[in-house]
C-alpha beads as a LAMMPS data file, in Angstrom:
LAMMPS data file: protein, C-alpha beads

58 atoms
57 bonds

1 atom types
1 bond types

-500.0 500.0 xlo xhi
-500.0 500.0 ylo yhi
-500.0 500.0 zlo zhi

Masses

1 110.0

Atoms # bond

1 1 1 473.728 -66.559 409.350
2 1 1 470.368 -65.330 409.861
3 1 1 472.194 -61.883 410.478
4 1 1 473.766 -61.133 407.602
5 1 1 476.868 -61.372 408.847
6 1 1 479.593 -63.193 405.863
7 1 1 480.787 -65.995 407.338
8 1 1 484.570 -64.993 407.476
9 1 1 483.657 -62.418 410.142
10 1 1 481.358 -64.513 411.893
11 1 1 484.225 -67.200 411.815
12 1 1 486.947 -64.065 413.347
13 1 1 484.479 -62.607 415.857
14 1 1 483.970 -66.810 417.597
15 1 1 487.729 -66.471 417.302
16 1 1 487.778 -63.635 419.277
17 1 1 485.197 -64.162 421.872
18 1 1 486.677 -67.699 422.747
19 1 1 490.080 -66.338 423.517
20 1 1 488.065 -63.702 425.649
21 1 1 486.855 -65.998 427.866
22 1 1 490.407 -68.057 428.239
23 1 1 489.330 -70.847 426.006
24 1 1 491.566 -70.546 422.976
25 1 1 493.459 -73.344 423.561
26 1 1 490.168 -75.338 423.858
27 1 1 488.672 -74.256 420.158
28 1 1 488.371 -77.597 418.883
29 1 1 487.197 -79.423 421.275
30 1 1 483.908 -81.288 421.308
31 1 1 481.250 -79.929 424.390
32 1 1 481.815 -83.432 425.640
33 1 1 485.049 -83.071 426.381
34 1 1 485.009 -79.654 428.378
35 1 1 483.897 -79.831 431.951
36 1 1 480.945 -77.314 433.241
37 1 1 482.141 -74.118 434.053
38 1 1 483.903 -74.543 430.467
39 1 1 480.654 -74.590 428.938
40 1 1 479.243 -71.582 430.679
41 1 1 482.471 -70.048 429.475
42 1 1 481.165 -71.367 425.842
43 1 1 477.762 -70.048 426.694
44 1 1 479.750 -66.625 427.685
45 1 1 481.654 -66.063 424.029
46 1 1 478.442 -67.094 422.098
47 1 1 476.776 -63.983 423.477
48 1 1 479.459 -61.635 423.265
49 1 1 479.823 -62.985 419.695
50 1 1 476.911 -61.399 418.995
51 1 1 478.099 -57.912 419.804
52 1 1 474.535 -57.164 421.873
53 1 1 474.610 -54.049 423.739
54 1 1 473.236 -55.520 426.966
55 1 1 474.476 -58.716 428.042
56 1 1 471.857 -60.125 431.448
57 1 1 473.369 -63.185 433.276
58 1 1 472.277 -64.854 436.226

Bonds

1 1 1 2
2 1 2 3
3 1 3 4
4 1 4 5
5 1 5 6
6 1 6 7
7 1 7 8
8 1 8 9
9 1 9 10
10 1 10 11
11 1 11 12
12 1 12 13
13 1 13 14
14 1 14 15
15 1 15 16
16 1 16 17
17 1 17 18
18 1 18 19
19 1 19 20
20 1 20 21
21 1 21 22
22 1 22 23
23 1 23 24
24 1 24 25
25 1 25 26
26 1 26 27
27 1 27 28
28 1 28 29
29 1 29 30
30 1 30 31
31 1 31 32
32 1 32 33
33 1 33 34
34 1 34 35
35 1 35 36
36 1 36 37
37 1 37 38
38 1 38 39
39 1 39 40
40 1 40 41
41 1 41 42
42 1 42 43
43 1 43 44
44 1 44 45
45 1 45 46
46 1 46 47
47 1 47 48
48 1 48 49
49 1 49 50
50 1 50 51
51 1 51 52
52 1 52 53
53 1 53 54
54 1 54 55
55 1 55 56
56 1 56 57
57 1 57 58
């Protein structure tokens, strides 16, 4: 929203990122329905959807 990317493009990016981390089948789950590892993968998907040049993970 803040980067000036249209809503349709943001939706497409987020869907692609969720698929990349293997959580496409859990797309409609609420956070409290996900395990700790799946929550971490969602965090990675959020970072991937921003299309950053560099992503540092610890």
